[in-house]
C-alpha positions as CSV (number, residue, x, y, z in Angstrom):
1,M,15.6,-6.1,19.4
2,K,16.9,-7.2,16.1
3,Q,13.4,-7.8,14.3
4,F,10.0,-6.3,13.9
5,S,7.6,-7.9,16.0
6,K,6.1,-10.8,14.2
7,R,2.5,-9.0,13.7
8,I,4.2,-6.1,12.3
9,A,6.1,-8.3,9.9
10,V,2.9,-10.3,8.9
11,M,1.1,-7.0,8.3
12,H,3.9,-5.7,6.1
13,W,4.0,-8.5,3.8
14,L,0.2,-8.6,3.7
15,I,0.0,-5.0,2.8
16,V,2.5,-5.9,0.1
17,L,0.4,-8.7,-1.3
18,L,-2.9,-6.6,-1.2
19,F,-1.3,-3.7,-2.8
20,I,0.1,-5.9,-5.7
21,I,-3.6,-7.2,-6.1
22,A,-5.2,-3.9,-5.8
23,L,-2.7,-2.4,-8.4
24,Y,-3.6,-5.3,-10.9
25,L,-7.3,-5.0,-10.2
26,G,-7.0,-1.1,-10.7
27,H,-5.3,-1.9,-14.1
28,Q,-8.1,-4.3,-14.9
29,L,-10.6,-1.8,-14.3
30,A,-9.1,0.8,-16.4
31,D,-8.7,-1.6,-19.3
32,T,-12.1,-3.4,-19.3
33,P,-14.9,-2.0,-21.2
34,N,-18.0,-1.5,-19.1
35,S,-19.7,-4.8,-18.5
36,A,-21.0,-7.0,-15.8
37,D,-17.4,-8.5,-15.3
38,K,-16.1,-5.1,-14.7
39,L,-18.8,-4.4,-12.3
40,S,-17.9,-7.3,-10.3
41,L,-14.4,-6.3,-9.8
42,F,-15.3,-2.9,-8.1
43,P,-16.3,-4.4,-4.8
44,I,-13.1,-6.6,-4.6
45,H,-11.0,-3.6,-5.3
46,F,-12.8,-1.4,-2.5
47,L,-12.5,-4.3,0.0
48,I,-8.7,-4.7,-0.7
49,G,-8.3,-1.0,-0.3
50,D,-10.2,-1.0,2.7
51,L,-8.1,-3.6,4.0
52,I,-5.0,-2.0,3.2
53,L,-5.9,1.0,5.0
54,L,-7.0,-1.0,8.1
55,L,-3.6,-2.9,8.2
56,T,-1.7,0.3,7.5
57,L,-3.3,2.1,10.6
58,L,-2.8,-1.0,12.6
59,R,0.8,-1.5,11.6
60,I,1.5,2.3,12.6
61,Y,-0.3,1.5,16.0
62,F,1.8,-1.7,16.6
63,R,5.0,-0.3,15.5
64,K,4.7,2.5,18.2
65,R,3.4,-0.1,20.8
66,D,5.9,-3.0,19.9
67,G,8.9,-1.0,19.2
68,E,11.4,-1.3,16.5
69,P,14.8,-2.7,15.9
70,A,17.8,-0.3,16.1
71,A,18.8,1.6,12.9
72,A,20.7,-0.7,10.6
73,N,23.2,2.1,9.5
74,A,25.6,4.1,11.5
75,N,25.2,7.1,9.1
76,P,22.6,9.4,10.8
77,L,21.7,10.9,7.4
78,L,20.7,7.6,5.9
79,N,18.8,6.6,9.1
80,K,16.8,10.0,8.8
81,L,16.1,9.2,5.2
82,A,14.9,5.8,6.1
83,G,12.7,7.2,8.8
84,I,11.2,9.8,6.4
85,T,10.7,7.2,3.6
86,H,8.8,4.9,6.1
87,V,6.6,7.8,7.2
88,L,6.0,8.8,3.7
89,L,5.1,5.3,2.6
90,N,2.3,5.0,5.5
91,L,1.0,8.6,4.7
92,V,0.8,7.7,1.0
93,A,-0.8,4.4,1.6
94,I,-3.4,6.2,3.6
95,A,-3.8,8.8,0.9
96,V,-4.3,6.1,-1.8
97,A,-7.0,4.5,0.1
98,V,-8.8,7.7,1.1
99,S,-8.8,9.0,-2.3
100,G,-10.2,5.7,-3.7
101,A,-13.0,5.8,-1.1
102,V,-13.6,9.3,-2.1
103,T,-13.6,8.4,-5.7
104,A,-16.1,5.7,-5.2
105,L,-18.3,7.9,-3.1
106,S,-18.1,10.8,-5.5
107,S,-18.4,9.1,-8.9
108,G,-21.6,7.1,-8.8
109,V,-19.8,3.8,-9.1
110,I,-21.4,2.6,-5.9
111,N,-24.7,3.2,-7.4
112,A,-23.7,1.2,-10.6
113,V,-22.6,-1.8,-8.3
114,K,-25.8,-1.6,-6.4
115,A,-27.9,-1.6,-9.3
116,G,-25.9,-4.1,-11.1
117,D,-26.0,-1.9,-14.3
118,P,-22.8,-1.5,-16.1
119,A,-24.3,1.1,-18.1
120,L,-23.9,3.4,-14.8
121,I,-20.3,3.0,-14.5
122,P,-18.8,6.5,-14.6
123,D,-16.0,8.1,-16.8
124,F,-13.5,8.2,-14.0
125,E,-11.4,10.6,-16.2
126,K,-14.0,13.1,-15.2
127,V,-13.8,12.5,-11.6
128,A,-11.4,14.9,-9.7
129,A,-10.7,12.6,-6.8
130,H,-9.8,9.8,-9.4
131,E,-6.9,12.1,-10.4
132,F,-5.6,12.3,-6.8
133,H,-6.1,8.5,-6.4
134,E,-3.8,7.9,-9.5
135,L,-1.4,10.6,-8.5
136,F,-1.0,9.0,-5.0
137,I,-0.4,5.6,-6.7
138,G,2.4,6.9,-8.6
139,V,4.1,8.3,-5.8
140,F,3.5,5.1,-3.6
141,V,5.0,3.1,-6.4
142,A,8.0,5.2,-6.7
143,L,8.4,5.1,-2.8
144,V,8.2,1.4,-2.9
145,V,10.8,1.1,-5.5
146,F,13.1,3.3,-3.7
147,H,12.4,1.3,-0.5
148,V,13.1,-2.0,-2.0
149,A,16.2,-0.7,-3.9
150,A,17.6,0.4,-0.4
151,A,16.8,-2.9,1.3
152,L,18.4,-4.9,-1.8
153,Y,21.5,-2.4,-1.5
154,H,21.6,-3.2,2.2
155,Q,21.2,-7.0,1.7
156,F,23.5,-7.6,-1.2
157,I,26.0,-4.6,-1.2
158,V,26.5,-3.8,2.5
159,K,25.6,-7.4,3.5
160,D,24.2,-6.4,6.8
161,Q,21.2,-8.7,6.7
162,L,18.9,-5.8,6.9
163,L,16.0,-8.0,5.5
164,R,15.9,-10.2,8.6
165,R,14.5,-7.4,10.5
166,I,11.1,-7.6,8.4
167,M,10.9,-11.4,8.0
168,I,8.1,-13.4,9.6
169,K,10.6,-16.0,10.5
170,R,12.3,-15.5,13.9
171,F,16.0,-15.4,14.0
172,P,18.0,-15.6,17.4
173,D,19.2,-12.3,18.6
């Protein structure tokens, strides 16, 4: 097997897209004064976070079930680092989603959304779970930057066509 299964590739790229949207919405939520417009963004942000969590868990399951391509590098240390990075990306993606859910449940923002009252939007700086949510987002972004840099290094410096492994398009073995 030279590529991940098509469903794993689709989930990978969908998670990437959803994370970018969630990150953008999170910044919009932080930068927008309390208003009906801000209130309307919360359910979308929550839904995207839930989808990321679900897709991450499904991707872990199917990666075990479908298998994965052989290691791209003959260097055992780099292969170990790649494996650790993938595990950390999954764990931190889950931590981001769970800490976001805990933030929503413990802050009172769900009551504000249900009531449709922007005056009930809490001050998230006072919500402990929100600090963890932001911390996990920072760690996740750092891991993604490392992951992308390593993939680009393989693709353009080593020239081993590593990116083909995760492409949705199928390539002959």
